[in-house]
C-alpha positions in Angstrom: 101.9 103.0 121.3 101.4 100.9 119.3 101.5 102.3 115.7 98.7 100.5 113.4 99.8 100.9 109.4 96.8 101.7 107.5 95.6 99.3 104.6 94.4 101.1 101.6 91.7 99.9 99.7 92.4 97.6 97.0 90.9 100.3 94.4 93.8 102.8 96.2 96.6 100.5 95.2 95.7 99.8 91.6 95.9 103.8 90.7 99.1 103.9 91.7 100.4 101.1 90.3 98.6 101.2 87.1 100.6 105.1 87.1 104.3 103.6 87.8 103.3 102.4 84.0 101.5 104.9 82.6 104.1 106.9 80.0 101.6 110.0 80.3 101.9 110.1 84.3 105.7 109.4 84.8 106.1 112.7 82.1 105.1 114.4 84.8 107.8 117.1 86.7 107.5 115.8 89.8 108.0 112.2 88.9 111.1 112.4 86.8 113.4 110.7 89.6 111.0 107.9 88.5 112.0 107.7 84.8 114.5 106.1 84.9 115.7 103.5 88.2 118.1 102.2 89.4 115.6 99.1 90.7 112.0 98.2 91.0 109.7 100.6 92.2 107.4 100.1 94.6 105.5 102.1 96.5 105.1 102.5 100.3 103.9 103.8 103.6 100.4 104.8 102.5 99.1 106.8 104.4 95.5 108.3 104.4 95.7 112.0 103.0 92.9 114.3 105.2 92.2 117.9 104.7 90.8 120.0 107.3 89.8 124.3 106.3 88.6 126.5 108.3 89.0 129.4 110.1 88.7 126.9 113.4 89.7 123.7 112.2 88.9 120.6 114.2 89.8 117.3 113.6 85.9 115.7 113.2 85.9 118.0 110.6 88.8 116.6 108.7 87.7 114.8 105.6 89.5 112.0 103.8 90.5 112.5 100.3 92.7 110.0 99.0 95.7 107.7 99.8 99.5 108.8 98.9 102.2 106.1 99.0 105.6 106.6 99.1 107.6 105.4 96.1 111.2 103.2 97.1 113.2 102.9 94.0 115.4 100.8 96.0 116.2 102.0 99.7 115.2 105.1 98.6 111.9 106.9 98.7 112.5 108.5 94.9 108.5 110.2 94.7 104.8 110.3 96.3 101.5 109.3 94.3 98.5 110.2 95.5 95.2 109.0 94.3 92.0 110.5 94.9 88.6 108.7 95.9 86.2 108.5 94.2 82.6 107.4 92.3 83.9 104.4 91.6 86.9 103.8 93.7 90.4 105.7 93.5 92.1 107.6 90.9 95.6 108.5 90.2 95.8 112.2 90.8 99.7 113.4 90.3 103.1 112.5 92.4 104.7 114.9 94.1 108.9 115.2 94.8 110.8 118.0 97.2 111.0 118.5 100.7 108.0 116.7 101.9 109.5 113.6 100.6 112.4 113.4 103.5 109.7 114.8 106.0 107.6 112.4 106.1 110.0 109.2 106.0 111.1 111.6 109.7 108.0 112.1 110.4 106.9 108.9 110.6 110.5 107.4 112.1 109.3 110.0 115.0 106.3 108.1 114.9 107.7 104.5 115.4 110.0 106.0 118.1 106.8 107.7 120.3 105.2 103.8 120.2 108.3 102.7 122.0 107.2 104.0 125.1 103.2 104.4 125.0 100.8 102.2 125.5 98.1 103.6 123.0 97.3 101.9 119.7 97.8 105.1 117.0 97.1 105.4 113.2 99.5 107.1 111.4 97.2 110.0 108.6 98.7 112.9 106.9 96.3 115.8 107.3 97.1 119.1 105.2 95.5 122.7 106.0 95.3 124.0 102.4 94.8 127.5 104.0 98.6 127.8 105.8 99.9 125.4 102.9 100.8 122.8 106.1 101.1 119.2 106.8 100.9 117.5 110.1 101.3 113.5 110.1 98.7 113.0 112.2 98.7 110.7 114.8 95.2 109.2 115.3 94.5 107.2 118.4 90.8 105.7 117.8 90.7 104.2 121.4 91.3 107.4 123.3 90.1 110.1 122.2 90.3 112.9 119.8 92.5 114.4 123.4 95.2 111.7 122.9 95.8 112.7 119.1 99.2 114.1 117.8 100.4 115.9 115.2 104.3 116.0 113.8 104.5 119.4 111.3 105.9 118.0 107.7 108.9 120.6 107.0 109.0 123.3 105.8 106.4 124.3 108.2 104.7 127.3 108.6 105.9 130.3 111.0 104.8 129.6 114.8 105.0 126.6 114.1 108.2 124.4 115.1 108.4 121.4 112.1 108.9 117.5 113.8 108.1 118.5 116.8 104.7 115.6 118.4 102.3 118.4 119.6 99.0 117.1 121.0 96.2 117.9 118.7 94.5 119.7 120.6 97.4 122.4 121.2 98.4 123.1 117.7 95.0 123.6 116.0 94.6 126.8 117.1 98.4 128.0 116.3 97.2 127.0 112.7 94.2 128.8 113.3 95.7 132.2 114.3 98.0 131.7 111.8 98.4 134.1 108.9 97.0 133.1 106.3 99.9 131.5 103.7 100.7 132.1 100.5 102.8 130.4 97.5 106.3 131.5 96.3 106.6 132.5 93.3 109.6 132.7 91.8 111.4 136.2 91.4 109.2 137.7 94.4 110.5 139.4 97.4 
């Protein structure tokens, strides 16, 4: 498979660069690692963000909401920046930190390894499942059709789903549809 890195719209990249230069944006708690960088902060690995809702999720119903860029401080990923698509282009939404950063990097490495053993062209995307509090790296095969699409769930994954295992989308989507709706963990809750 050929892993074809997506090219984000210029307005998405401009929105991220403006956020990296904005003192207000850098005050977000998830931007703590970006406030005193060791080197220049660079947006890397842009991924189109798609959302899939509903009791019977199907990839055809996924809607693109924006782009997520991993923000590198030197060789390390320090945060991610998300931009949302609006009528007049893209605007900065928020920074993120936490386990999904390392998990995204790991899933991208897995995707590159998978690319070495297949001939199909794949487009990496992020796919979020808000009802299950789950995110996966979606390897979309535009030439082969939906049957060839793979999903690599990011850690932490919902119960019954193994993070960093490449699933055919047709196998994983029914599992997520049957999974109990997730709920966020609250500090102090049992």
